[in-house]
RODREN-300336 format. One record per residue: x, y, z of N, C-alpha, C in turn. Coordinates in steps of 0.05 Angstrom, whole numbers, plus 32768, in hexadecimal, padded with zeros to 4 digits. Layout:
N
XYZXYZXYZ...
This chain:
371
800A7FEA8001800180037FFC800B801C7FFA800580347FF4801180487FF1801580578013802A8064800F802A8077801F8010808F8027800A808C80477FF480A280427FFB80BE804F7FF980D58040800180EF80487FFC80FD80547FFB811080697FEA811D80757FF1813E80647FD48147805C7FE3816780507FDD8179806E7FF2818380727FF8819980847FDE81AE80827FD781B580A57FCA81CD809E7FD781EA80937FC881F780867FC8821180727FDE822880917FEB823480887FEC8248809E7FEE8266808E7FD3826E809A7FD0828A808B7FE282A4809A7FE482B3808E7FF182CC808D7FE282E1808D7FE482FA809D7FE18317808B7FBA831280897FBC831C80737F978321806E7F908308805E7FA882ED80687F9982D380627F8482C080787F9182CB80917F8782C680A47F6A82CB80A47F5182B280AA7F3E82B080A17F2D82C380B87F1C82C880A97F0882DD80B67F0082D080D77EFF82D180F17EF682CC81067EDA82DC81087ECC82CD81137EAB82D7811F7EA082C8812E7E9F82DD81467E9D82DE81607E7E82D481657E7882BF816A7E5982B2817F7E4982C281877E3382BD81807E1782CF81977E1D82D581AC7E1782E681BD7E1382EC81DA7E0182D681E17E0882D082037DE982B882007DD082CA820F7DC382C682117D9E82D882097D9982CF82257DA782C382377D9B82C182527DA382DB82647D9182E182717D9B8302828A7DA082F2829E7DBC82F182A87DCD82E482B97DCD830482C67DE482F682DC7DE1830E82F67DFD831882F27DFF832782E47E17833C82CC7E1F834B82EB7E41834E82EA7E44835C83007E45838082F07E41839083087E4383AA83017E5983BA83067E6B83BB82EB7E7F83C182E77E8883DB82DE7E9983E782E47EA1840282D27EB483FD82B67EAC841382AE7EBB8416828F7EC7843082887EDC843382837EF2844782807F00844B82697EF68461825E7EFE846E823D7F178479823A7F24846282307F41846882337F4D8484821E7F2E8493820C7F3484A081F57F3384B982097F3484B8821B7F3684DB82367F4784D982397F5984C2823D7F7D84C782437F8B84E082447F8884F082267F938503821D7F85851182247F72851E82277F64852D82237F6F854882477F64855682437F6C857282527F58856182737F6F855482877F5A8554829E7F51853282957F5A852682887F4D850582767F5D84F7828B7F7784F782947F8284E582A27F7C84DC82C37F6F84F982CE7F7184F782E87F5284F482EA7F4284FE82DB7F2084F782D77F2384CE82D97F2C84C382C57F3784AA82C07F3B84A082DD7F5184A982E97F60849883017F4B849C831E7F3384B183177F2184AF832C7F13849783267F06849983157EF28483830A7EF8846683097F11845E83077F26844383077F278449832A7F26844E83327F2F845683597F14845383667EFE8459834E7EE7845683647EDB8439834F7EE28433833B7EDA841483367EEA83FF833F7F0383F683507F1483EB83597F0E83E883757EFB83FE83807EF883EF83A27EEC83E283A87ED383D5838E7EC283C4838B7EC683AA838C7ED6839C836B7ECE839083617EEF838583587F03839F834E7F1283A083417F15838E83267EFE839183157EFB838B82FF7EEF83A382ED7F0183A382DB7EE483C282CD7EF083CC82AD7ED683CE829C7EE283CA827D7EF183EA827A7EFB83E682577F0983F782597F0483FB82327EF9841582257EF78414820D7EFA842581FC7F05842F81E27F0F843281DD7F30843781DD7F3B842481E07F5E841D81DB7F6D841981C87F59842181AE7F6E8423819A7F76840A81897F5E83F7818D7F6B83E181767F4783D981707F4983D381587F2E83CB81477F2283B5814C7EFE83B5814E7EFE8395814A7F06838481347F15838A81287F1B8379810A7F378376811C7F49838B81287F62837E812D7F5B836C81487F52836C81537F4E835A816F7F40833881637F2B834281527F2D832881447F3C830E813B7F528322812B7F658320811A7F73830D812F7F768318814C7F8582FD81587F7782E781657F5B82F281687F4C82D4816A7F5382C1815A7F5182C2813F7F4E82B2812D7F6D82AA81287F8C82B181317FA382AA812F7FA08295814A7F8A82A581607F90828781777F838274816D7F68827B815D7F59826081527F71824F81407F788252812E7F92824D81217FA8823A812C7FAF824581467FC3823681577FB78225815F7FA0821E816D7F8F821081807F8881F8816E7F8181FE814D7F7B81EB81367F9581D581307FAC81DD813C7FCA81CF812F7FCA81B2813E7FD881A2812E7FD58182813A7FDD818A81527FD78173816D7FE18178818880008172818F80078162816F8029815E8172803E8177816B80258187815D803B819B8154803881B68168802281B08177801A81C2818F802F81B981A7803A81A181AD804D819981BE8065819F81B8806B81A781A8808881AC8199808D81CD81B2807D81D481AF807E81EF81BD807181F781E3806E81DE81EC806D81D8820C806F81E682138066820782278078820D823B808981FB82568094820F825F809E81FA826F80908202828A808081EF8290806D81F982A6807981F682C2808281E382C0808181D382D8809D81DD82DF80B481ED82D880C481FC82DF80BC821882E380A2821C82E38097823982D88095824582C480AB823682B4809B824F82998082824B8290807D825E8282805B8261827C8053826C8258806F826D82488074827A8235806F8258821F805F82618208805F824781FB803A823682038038821F81FB801C821281F9801981FB8213800381FC821F7FFF81F482317FED81E582307FE481C282267FDA81B082267FC481AE82337FA381A2822E7F99819D823D7FAB818A82527F8D819082697F98816982827FAF816A828E7FB38187828C7FC6818982AB7FC1818D82C07FA5818D82C57FA0819282E47F81818582E57F7A818082F77F638174830B7F4E818983087F38818C83067F2F81A183097F1C819B83247F0F818283267F08817383387F05815683337F05814783427F0B8127834C7EF5811D83297F058112831C7F01810582FF7EFC811682ED7EFE812E82F87F08814582D87F18815482DD7F24814F82BF7F38815E82BD7F3F818282AD7F4F819082A37F4481A7829D7F4481AA827B7F3181AF826A7F3581AD82517F3981CB82477F5481D9824D7F5C81F6824A7F7781F882397F7281F6821F7F8F820882167F97821A82167FB5821982187FBE823882227FD5824382087FD8825881F47FF5825F81EF7FFA827B81EB8005827C82018018828D8207802D829D81FC803882B381EF803F82C781D9805782DC81F3806782CF81F6807C82E782078082830881FF808883168206808B833481F480AB832F81E580A3833881CD80B6834281B180CD834381C280D4833581D680F6834A81D48111832E81D78129833881D18136832481C2813D830E81DD813B831481FD813C8303820F812282EB8218811482F5820580FF82E5820F80EE82D681EE80FB82D981DB810282C981C1810582A581C980F0829E81B280EA827F81B580DD8279819C80E48255819A80D3824D818180B98252818580AE8257816F808A8259816880868257814A806B824A81548061823C813C805C825081248062823E810B8061824D80EE8046826680F0802C825680FF800F827180F7801B8284810F80338280811D803C8297812E805382AE8121806382A18118807D82A88103807582BA80F2805E82AD80E3805982B680C9804A82D580C9803982D980E8802B82F580E6803883028106804882FB8109805E82FE811D80598323811C8058832C8105804F834A80FE80378353810C802383488109800E834A81168004834A812C800D83328136800E833181508024833A8160803B8345815F804A8352816980438378816C8033837E815C80338397815480108399816E80018387816C7FEC8383817F7FF183848193800B837881A7800C837381C6801E838B81C8802D839781B4804083B081B3802A83C881BA801983CB81A9800583D181A97FF183DC81CF7FE983C681D27FDF83BA81ED7FF183C18209800F83C48209802283C98213802483EC8217802983F781FC802F841281F8801A841981FE7FFE841C81FA7FEB842B81F47FD2842A82087FD0840C82197FC1840682247FC9840382477FDD83F7823F7FE883E882627FF28403825F7FFF84198255800F8429825D7FFD843B82687FE5843F826F7FC9845682657FC1844982867FBE842E82887FB7842382A47FC0842B82BA7FE7842482B87FF5842582CD7FF3843F82CE7FFA845182C27FFB847482C97FE6847982DB7FCA846A82CE7FAF847C82E67FB3846582FC7FC3844D83037FC8844783207FDC845783267FEB8463831B7FFF8470832D7FF8849183337FDF849A832D7FDB84B2832E7FCB84A8834A7FB9849B83447FAB8489835D7FB5848C83717FCE848283727FE4847B83887FF1849583977FEB84AD837E800084C88383801784C2837F801E84A98366803B84AA8363804784B88347806084BE833F806284C48328805884B38312804D84C382FB803784B682EE8047849B82DC8062849E82DA8074848182CF807A847782E78073847382F9807F8466831C80798442830C805E843882FE806384228300806C841C82E4806A842F82C58076843582B48090841782B480A9842C82D080C2842682CF80BF840B82D680B183FE82E680B983E382E580A683CD82D6809283E082C7808C83C782B1809883D5829380AA83D1828A80B783D8827580B083BC825680B383C8824580AF83B5823480C883AA822E80E183B1822A80F783AA82268109839D823680F98396825181078386826B80F583678263810B8351827480F7833B827980E4833A829180CD8333828780B58330829C80A4831F828E8091831882A0807E8305828E8060830882898066832382778051832C8269804C831B825780338315824C802D8304823280128305822B8016830A82097FFA830081FE7FEF82E781F97FD582D982097FD282C182037FAF82C081F57FB882A681E37F9E829E81DA7F95828581E77F7D828581EF7F7A826F82097F5B825881F57F61824682007F4B823481F27F37822C820D7F1E823382147F0D821B82247F068205821D7F0381EE820D7EED81DC81FB7EDC81D882127EBE81D782067EAE81CD820A7EAE81B0821B7E9D81BA82317E9E819D82417E82819282477E85818082477E6C816882467E53817482627E3A8165825B7E2E816382757E3D815D828A7E3E8149828B7E548139829E7E67813F82B17E71814E829C7E84815A829D7E82817C82B47E73817E82B07E6D819782BA7E57819282D97E49817982D27E3B817482EA7E59816D82FF7E66815A82F67E7C815B83077E908168831A7E90817B83077E97819283137E8A81AE831A7E7081A9831C7E6081BF83267E5C81DA83127E6881CF82FB7E6381E882EC7E7C81FF82E77E9681F682F97EAC820283017EBD81F582EE7ECB820C82E17EE9820D82CC7EFF820682D67F01822082E17F1C822E82F07F0A823B830A7F18822D83227F0F823483387F158254833D7F0D825F834F7F07827D83507F2E828583617F3C829D834B7F51829D835A7F5482B083527F7382B8835A7F7C82D6834B7F9282CC83317F9982E983257FA782E4830E7FC882EF831F7FD582E9830F7FFD82EE831D8004830783228001831A83058010832983018001834883078005835B82F67FF2837283027FD3838182F47FD3837982DC7FBB837C82D17FBB836282BB7F9F835C82B87F96834682A17F86835882967F86835282707F778365825E7F65834782547F51834782567F41833482477F27833E822C7F38833782177F2D834881FF7F14833A81F57EF6834381F77EDA834181FA7ED7832C81EA7ED0830D81F57EC282FD81E47EA282F081EE7E9B82E981E67E7B82ED81E87E7182D381F97E7E82B881FF7E7A82A982047E7B82B082287E6382AD82347E6282B4824E7E6982A082697E7F82A482757E8D828982827E9E829C829E7EA782B582A47EB682C382A87EA282D482C37EA582CA82DA7E9882D982F27EB082E082FD7EA882F4830A7EB9830483267EA282FD83407EBB830183527EB482F983707EB38316837F7E9A8326838C7E94833A83937EA1834383B17EA4835783B97EB4835783D77E9F835183E97E7F834583DD7E77832C83F57E7B831383EE7E87830B83E27E8082F483E07E7E82E683CA7E6082F783B97E5882F083A67E5D82EB837E7E5A82DE836E7E5F82D2835D7E5082E383487E5D82F083337E4B82FA831D7E5C82FE83087E4E82F682EA7E5582FB82D27E5C830D82D17E71830A82B57E78832482AA7E75832782947E66833A82877E55833C82717E6B8341825E7E6E834282457E7D8342822F7E78835B821D7E7E836E82247E71838882237E89838C82017E72839581F17E78839D81D57E8983AC81D67EA483AC81C87EC383C081C37ED283BF81D67EC983B581EF7EDC83AE820B7EEB839B820E7F0083A582157F148394822D7F12839A82487F0C837782557F0C837682767F27837E82787F1C838F82987F40838382A37F48838482BA7F4F837482CA7F4E836C82E57F6A837582F47F64837883177F81837C831E7F89836183277FA8835E83217FBA834B83307FC3834983487FD6833683487FE3833983627FF28347836D800D834D8352802283588355801A837783688004838383507FF6839A83607FEC839483877FEC838583837FE08381839F7FF9838A83B18010837283A88027836E83B88028839583C28031839A83A2803F83B983A6802883C883A9801483CE83BA800A83D683C37FF283D283DF800783BB83EA7FFF83B184097FDC83A2840A7FD183A183F47FB2839083F77FA583AC83F17FAE83CB83F07F9E83E183DD7F9583D483C87F9983CF83BA7F8C83CA83997F9583B1839B7F7C839E839A7F77837F83A17F72837683857F82835B83867F818349836C7F698332836D7F58833A835C7F3F833F835C7F39832083567F228310835F7F1882F7835E7F0982EA834C7F1682D5833E7EFC82D283267F0A82BC83267EF582A383107EE1829083097EDD828D82F07EE4827582E67ED7826B82C67EC5825A82CB7EAE825582C47E92824682C47E88823882AF7E71822982AC7E6E8218829C7E5A8230828F7E578240826B7E3F824882687E2A8248826A7E1D825B82627DFB825B82687DEF8241824D7DE3823C82527DD48221823B7DDA822082197DCE823E82207DD7824381FF7DF4824081EE7E03824982077E22824082047E31823182027E1F821B820A7E308202821A7E4881F082067E3581F481E97E4581DF81E07E5981F581C57E65821081D07E72821B81C37E93821681CE7EA6821781C47EBF822081CD7EC7823781D27ECD824781F07ED9825881F47EF5825F81EE7EF5827881DC7F0F827981D27F0E829181DA7F25829F81E77F2F82B881F47F4C82CA81EA7F5182D981E77F6B82E681E67F7182FF81FC7F8A82F4820B7F8D8304821F7FA1831482217FA9832C82357FCD8336823E7FC7833682597FDC8329825B7FE7832082747FFA8341827D7FF683568290800F8360829E801B835F82B28036835682B58046835282C58062836082CF8064836882E08076837582E78090836882D980B1837982DE80C9837282CF80D1835C82E380E0834A82DE80E4832F82EC80E7833F830780FD834A830081148358831881088369833380ED836D832D80DD8376833C80D78374835A80DD837B837280DB8370838C80BD8375839880B0836583998094836F839A8086837783B68095838B83C28093839883D3808383B983D2807783B883EA806083CE83E4806E83EE83DB806D83FF83CA8071841583C2806F842983DB8078843B83DC8077845283EF806F846A83E58054846B83E9803A847283DB802A847F83F7802B849A83F0801F84A98406800284A684057FF1849F83F37FDB849183F47FD7848084077FE5846F84057FEA844B84227FE8845A84307FFE846A84388008847A84557FEA8486845E7FE1849384537FC7849E84617FB18488845F7FB28477844F7F97846A845C7FA6844684677FB6844684717FC3844084827FCC841684787FD7841D845F7FDB840A844A7FF9840984558009841D84558026841C845D803384048477801C83F68483802B83E38496802C83CD848F803C83BB8492803C83A684888029838D84958020837C847E800A836C84848012834F8471800483428480800D8322846F80238322846A802583228453804883138448804E8329843980488346843A805F8364843180718363843380788357844C80908359844A80A88346844680A58331843580B18318842580B78329841380D4831E840B80DB832D83F380E3831783D980CE831583C980C0830C83B080C4832483A080D38317838680D1831A836880BC8322835B80B78331834C809C83278338809F8306832780BC8304832180C482E8831580C082D8832180CA82D2833880C682B7834480A582BD8350809682CF8359807982C8835F806882BD8343807482C4832C806482B18318806B82978314808682A0830F808D8276830C808982658321808B82778336807F8252834F8065825C835080508265833E8037826983468033825783268042825A8316803F824783018047822F8302805F8224830D806382088323804981F88329803F820E8339803581FC834F801781F9834080108204832F7FF782038323800081E9830E800F81DC830C800A81BB82FD801C81AA830F803581B68321804081A4832F802E81908344802181A283528011819F83707FFA818383618003816D836A7FF28152835F7FE38141837F7FCF8130837A7FBF812883857FB0813A839A7F9E8150838D7F94815A83967F81816B83797F69816383727F5E8177836C7F5C819B836F7F5881A783587F5881C683607F4181C5836A7F2781B283657F1281BD837D7F1181BD839D7F3281A9839F7F3181A383B97F4281BC83D07F5681CE83BF7F6681D783C17F5B81F983C87F5C820183E67F4D821583F37F66823183EE7F7D822783F87F9A823583FD7FAC822183F07FC3823783E07FDB822483D87FF0822D83DD800D822183EC8020823583F6802D823C83D88038825583D48042825783B8806E825983C38069827583CF808A827783D4808F828B83E980A4828083F180AA828F840D808D82938421807C82818422806882888431805482968433804C82998413803B82AA8409802C829784018013829683F77FFC828883F67FE9829083E37FDE827D83CE7FC9828283C57FAA827D83C77FA1828E83C77F80827883C77F72827483AD7F65826283BA7F4C826283A47F34826283AF7F1A8264839C7EFE826A83A67EEC8259839A7EDD825283A87EC9823F839E7EAA82568395
């Protein structure tokens, strides 16, 4: 018999990337979180930064999540990234595994396959991730052809996020703390090694039996590792945020928006004044249960060498956040914190994530998980 050859999947570039069509939103009236929306087009207007800083301060007092709009990227720009992510996950598993991240060593860049974590007894995670680090020499790595051939598009997108979105948000946080406007920019430089990355993420649909076994929880309540997380709008409802009263509310996919949440590093740097927001991922409503949930995110993290100790801020002093609390006296760098949290996510065995309430990470600091 003749040899059967397999036709390789096409590699799309530029205008050849298939058009991505977002699925319809759910028709269910869910218990949506009441989140503030910051219009970044006001940033460069007279008094705009101050107004936005005040609005942001009010927004994060309650829940630590908010929307931003008018951030300088078109829906076409965003959908192109969704399409690239879709093409990556459509690659054969043996091809994707060539780029597997060194998760067990705390490395997050590259590919994370499904099945590395037990969500609840008998139910494994069905999440694929592909992380692309900053485009600097120190972080260069082998990439699939779909990434290499579309590098200008991906890099332009990622650099816009850092230069035009992250820059503004970190400036607003500095204003809130009455620090020099570039205070946090100096420790979030694009040119320096850090674990900032662009992420493509695919939650594969689950069966009714899997959802029943896991009580509908796909990712248990947790906090993120860095400074900020940016989630580009996608319409499959599954993200929930935990209010200060401990209640879970759904995050609505607001058109033309990015959902932003605060993360661990800012909590360390402000001694708990800015709180790392708690969120989880659950099974979508009935009219979206048969849809895979594809996401495009950007994770903002300080430079690896930054020691995560409270900043000297008059605001923190006035409000009583200048005194050491919990583990604020522990000397941990941003790089150490991220690597330790990543490694703990796959190395700890013997207990399903549903059974973990607290997890020691490094230097006596623990990560908490919430039902």
